[in-house]
N, C-alpha and C positions, 0 to 999 in steps of 0.2 A: 461392350455389347451385352444387352440383357435378353435372356430367353424367357418367355412366359408360356407357362403350360396350364391350359384350362381343363378341368375335370368336373364331373357331377351332373352333366346333361342327361337327358333321357326322355322317355315317353310317359307321360302322366295324364290323369284325368282332370278336368276342371275341378278346382277347389283344393287339389293337392299342393304339397310343398316340395321344393328342391332346394338344395344348397350347392352352389357353384364355388369351385376353388380356383385359384390362380396362383401358381407356384412360380417364383421368380428365381433366376440363377444369378444372384448378385449378393454381395457382402453388405452393400450399402442400400439395402431395400428400404430403410427407414427414410432415406433422402428422396424417395420417389412418391409423387402423388399417384393414386391408382384410380383408374375408371373402368366402368363396365359399359359396353355399347352392344347393340344388337342389330341384326339386318333380318327382316322378314322377307319372304319370297316376293319378288316385285316391288319392293320398297327400298328406300334409302336407308343407310345406316343411321341410327338414331342414339342419342345419349339415354342412358338408363340411370347410372348412379356414379358418384365419385367420392373419394375420401381423400383428405389431405395427408401430407407426408407423417404427420405425427398422429393422424387418426382422431383430431378433435373435431374438424369440420367435414360435414358430408352434404351432399346434394342429391336430389332425386328428380327424375322426370315426373310431371303431374300424373301420368298414366300408371305410374307403379308406387307413388307415394302412399304410405300406410300399408302397403303389401310386401314390398321389398325392403331389406336392410343391407347396407354395405358395412364391412368391418375388415379389419386387418390385424394380424399377429406378426409384428416386426421380428420377434424372436424366431419365427417359422418362415420368414420371408414369403408369407402367403397372404393373399387378399381373398375375401369371400363376398358372395352375394346370396343372402338368404331370400328365397322367393316363396311367399305363402299366397294363398287364395289365388292359384294361378288360373289364368283364363285363356281361351282358346287364342285370343289376340295377342298372348305373350309368346307364341310360337315363332321361333327365330333362331337364328345362329348367334350365340352370345359371345362377344370378345372381351377379353380384358386388355387393358393398355397401361403403360407407365410412362411417366414423365419426371424427370429429375427437376423438382422445383419446390421452393418453400412457399409459393403462392398458395393461397387458400380462398381465392374469391371465385364465384360461380363461373363468370365467363371464362376464365382460365381452365378450370377443372372440367367444365362441360364441353369444351371444344375438341372434337376428335382430331382436328388438324394440328393441335398443339402437343400431341402425344408422340413420343419417340419410338416406342416399343410396343408390339402387338402379339398376342398369342395367335394360335391357329383357329380358334373357335370351338364352341361346343354346342351341339344341336339340343334345343329344348323344343319339344312337341307337346301341346297340350290338347287332348281331345275332349270333345263336348259331351 
C-alpha cells in the first residue's frame, strides 16, 4: 500500500505560480510512474501531467503545455507539479497518482484508470 500526500495548493491570482508536491510513503518510489490529475467543479476528472518511473519521459495535457512542468526527486520520494501563468480555468482539486510500471507511453501514463494509488487532493483556486 502506498500513501500519497499532496501539498502546495492555495488561492492565487491569475498569472501567479504554485508548486504542488506529492510525497509517497514507499521505499520503491522510483518504480512508480507518477501522474497529476484535476477535477474542476461540475466537470470530470482530467489528466494534467505524468512522468515515467525514471523521470525521463513526461506528458502534458494540451491545456497546460508550456505552463506546467512535472518532475520527481526519487531520493525524496516526491513528485512535483510546477504551475506557472495560472489561469482561472486551472481552478480545481489536484490529485497525484502512482502506478508501479516501467511503461513510458502516453496512453498508459495519461489514463487515470490505470493508476493504483491516489492522494486526497489539494485545492487550487485562481482568481481573475
